[in-house]
C-alpha positions in Angstrom: -9.7 -3.3 12.1 -11.7 -3.9 9.1 -10.3 -2.8 5.4 -11.4 -3.7 1.9 -10.0 -2.7 -1.6 -9.8 1.0 -2.0 -8.5 1.1 1.7 -5.2 2.3 2.6 -3.5 1.2 5.6 -0.8 3.2 7.4 1.0 2.0 10.1 0.2 3.8 13.6 3.7 2.9 16.0 7.0 3.6 15.9 9.5 2.7 13.8 6.9 1.4 11.3 5.2 4.6 10.7 8.9 6.4 10.3 9.8 4.2 7.8 6.9 4.2 5.6 4.7 1.6 6.2 2.1 2.3 4.0 0.1 -0.4 1.8 -2.8 0.4 -0.8 -5.3 -2.9 -0.6 -6.7 -4.1 -4.1 -5.7 -7.8 -3.6 -9.5 -8.7 -2.1 -12.0 -10.2 -3.7 -14.8 -7.6 -4.6 -16.8 -7.2 -1.5 -14.9 -9.2 0.4 -14.2 -7.5 3.6 -10.2 -8.3 5.6 -9.7 -8.0 9.3 -6.2 -7.4 10.5 -4.2 -5.6 13.5 -4.9 -2.7 15.5 -1.5 -1.2 15.0 -2.7 0.4 12.0 -5.0 3.3 10.5 -7.5 2.1 7.7 -7.9 5.8 5.9 -11.2 4.7 3.7 -12.1 6.9 0.9 -15.6 9.2 1.0 -17.6 10.2 -1.8 -15.9 11.5 -4.8 -12.3 11.5 -3.6 -10.4 8.6 -5.3 -8.6 6.0 -3.1 -5.7 6.7 -4.7 -5.8 10.0 -3.3 -5.5 8.4 0.1 -2.5 6.3 -0.2 -0.8 9.2 -2.3 -1.8 11.4 1.0 -0.5 8.8 3.7 3.1 8.6 1.4 3.1 12.6 1.3 6.6 13.4 3.3 4.7 16.2 5.4 2.0 13.9 6.3 4.7 11.5 7.3 5.9 14.1 9.1 2.9 15.6 10.7 1.7 11.8 11.9 5.2 11.1 13.4 5.4 14.8 15.3 2.1 14.4 17.0 3.3 10.1 18.2 2.3 9.6 21.9 3.5 7.2 24.4 6.8 6.0 26.3 10.0 6.6 23.6 9.7 2.7 22.6 6.2 2.1 21.6 4.8 5.6 20.6 1.6 5.5 18.8 -0.4 8.3 16.6 -3.9 8.2 16.9 -6.8 8.0 14.1 -7.7 11.0 15.6 -4.6 13.0 15.2 -4.5 11.5 11.2 -7.8 12.9 10.7 -6.9 16.5 11.8 -4.5 16.7 9.3 -5.0 20.1 7.4 -4.8 20.2 3.5 -6.3 21.9 1.1 -9.0 20.5 -0.5 -8.8 19.8 -4.3 -12.5 20.8 -6.3 -14.1 17.8 -7.7 -13.2 17.9 -11.4 -9.2 18.3 -10.2 -10.0 15.1 -7.6 -11.6 13.4 -10.5 -8.7 14.0 -12.8 -6.4 12.4 -10.6 -8.5 10.0 -9.8 -8.2 8.9 -13.7 -4.7 9.2 -13.9 -4.1 7.5 -10.7 -6.0 4.4 -11.0 -4.4 3.9 -14.4 -1.0 3.8 -12.8 -2.2 1.5 -9.7 -3.6 -1.1 -11.9 -0.4 -1.3 -13.7 1.3 -1.3 -10.6 -0.9 -4.3 -9.4 -0.7 -6.1 -13.0 3.8 -5.7 -12.4 3.2 -6.7 -8.7 1.1 -10.1 -10.3 3.7 -10.7 -13.0 6.3 -10.7 -10.2 4.9 -12.9 -8.2 4.2 -15.7 -11.1 7.8 -15.1 -12.9 9.0 -15.6 -9.1 6.9 -19.1 -8.4 8.8 -20.0 -11.7 11.9 -19.4 -11.0 11.9 -21.5 -7.5 10.3 -24.1 -9.7 12.9 -24.5 -12.3 15.6 -23.0 -10.4 16.2 -26.5 -8.6 15.9 -28.7 -11.4 18.5 -26.8 -13.9 21.0 -27.0 -11.1 20.4 -30.6 -10.0 20.8 -31.2 -14.1 17.5 -32.6 -14.1 16.8 -30.3 -17.0 19.5 -30.1 -19.3 20.1 -26.4 -20.9 23.5 -26.9 -22.7 22.3 -27.1 -26.2 20.1 -24.2 -25.9 21.9 -20.7 -28.1 21.5 -17.8 -25.9 
């Protein structure tokens, strides 16, 4: 399966789908295309549909319930098909409503991305400093905290 920034990937197999395994792709370089497992469905935005809208749809409880109820296969290895996902019926918002949603959602998703990158940097810093603190290589006893 191919995906790029702005796509949403949705697990198609049990129990991952029921557990909400869904991801919004925003970590690739510009125009970079990634490849991965066939055990997920790629939701790609079409004209005038903000990519964040598809992620929110994929996390919408009625959508997930629909997907789970339409799984096929043996009880231990059930999957939902992309065709079935494509048949989910929604009221389509008008172009202005989609644009307004996209403007708000884009800012929120960018903030979440920024927070995620900051968390990665902080974890790296912690992982570098903690062993030195524990071993006594760095002495903080004189700090006033």
